[in-house]
C-alpha positions in Angstrom: -0.1 0.0 0.0 2.1 2.9 1.4 5.7 2.4 2.6 7.5 5.1 4.7 11.3 4.9 5.2 13.0 7.1 7.9 16.7 8.0 8.0 19.1 10.5 9.8 18.9 9.1 13.3 22.2 8.6 15.4 24.0 9.6 18.6 24.7 13.0 19.4 25.5 15.1 22.6 23.1 17.5 24.2 22.9 20.9 22.5 23.7 19.4 19.0 21.5 18.8 15.9 20.2 16.0 13.8 18.0 16.1 10.6 15.5 13.1 10.1 14.2 12.5 6.7 11.1 10.1 5.6 10.1 9.2 2.1 6.7 7.7 1.1 6.2 5.4 -1.8 3.7 2.9 -3.1 0.3 3.1 -4.6 -0.4 6.7 -3.4 -3.3 8.6 -4.6 -2.9 11.7 -2.1 -1.1 12.4 1.3 -2.9 14.7 3.4 -1.0 15.2 6.7 2.6 14.0 7.5 4.4 13.9 10.8 6.7 12.6 13.3 6.2 10.7 16.4 8.5 9.2 19.0 8.5 6.4 21.5 11.0 6.3 24.5 11.7 3.2 26.5 8.7 2.4 28.8 6.6 5.2 27.5 3.7 5.4 24.9 4.3 6.7 21.3 3.7 10.5 21.4 3.2 13.3 18.7 6.4 15.4 18.0 5.2 17.4 15.0 2.7 17.4 12.2 2.3 19.1 8.8 -0.9 19.1 6.7 -0.7 19.7 3.1 -0.6 23.4 2.6 -1.6 23.8 6.3 -0.1 25.2 9.7 2.5 23.1 11.5 1.7 21.6 14.8 4.4 20.9 17.4 4.3 19.1 20.9 5.1 21.7 23.6 8.3 20.0 24.5 10.0 20.6 21.1 8.5 24.1 20.2 11.3 26.5 19.2 13.9 23.6 18.7 12.4 21.2 16.1 11.1 22.4 12.6 9.1 20.0 10.4 9.0 20.6 6.6 7.8 18.5 3.6 8.1 18.3 -0.2 4.8 17.3 -1.8 6.2 16.7 -5.1 8.6 14.1 -3.7 6.3 12.8 -0.8 9.0 13.5 1.8 8.8 15.0 5.1 11.9 16.1 7.2 12.4 16.9 10.9 15.2 19.4 11.8 15.9 18.9 15.5 18.3 21.5 17.2 19.3 22.0 20.8 18.8 18.5 21.4 18.3 17.2 25.1 18.6 13.9 26.7 15.0 13.7 27.0 14.6 13.6 23.2 16.0 10.1 23.2 13.6 7.9 21.5 12.7 5.9 18.4 11.3 8.5 15.9 8.6 7.3 13.5 7.5 8.8 10.2 3.5 9.0 9.8 1.5 9.7 6.6 -2.2 10.0 6.6 -2.9 9.0 2.9 -5.3 7.8 0.4 -4.3 4.9 -1.9 -5.1 4.4 -5.5 -8.8 3.4 -5.7 -9.3 3.9 -2.1 -12.4 5.5 -0.6 -10.9 7.2 2.4 -7.7 8.0 4.1 -5.5 5.7 6.5 -2.4 6.3 8.7 0.7 4.6 7.7 3.9 4.2 9.6 7.6 3.9 9.0 9.9 1.3 10.8 11.6 4.0 13.2 15.0 5.6 13.6 16.8 5.8 16.8 17.9 9.1 18.1 20.0 9.1 21.2 21.2 12.2 23.1 23.9 12.0 25.5 24.5 14.5 28.4 
């Protein structure tokens, strides 16, 4: 249906930056919103940032002013620029797309495999 592949995770020290990228492929008719979520050990998956097609960006309070989400609609990609990283940002980061497939009647949520981000103090 729809495949999402993330890249760009890694190990950095507090205060440094990382840029995550995600590319969507498959039998896509259209993509509405795209976003990033994260899951730390022992915690539930939580929203980091979303960006509707042509809409207003939305950020979790914990990352406002530090993270920036962007997308390229022509390429079906979404990026997350993460600056001033903190140890509490450590998590597996997942790409999300709300998309309609070819011949589909409505939108569904699709998820990538996740990429590890580790921030040391």
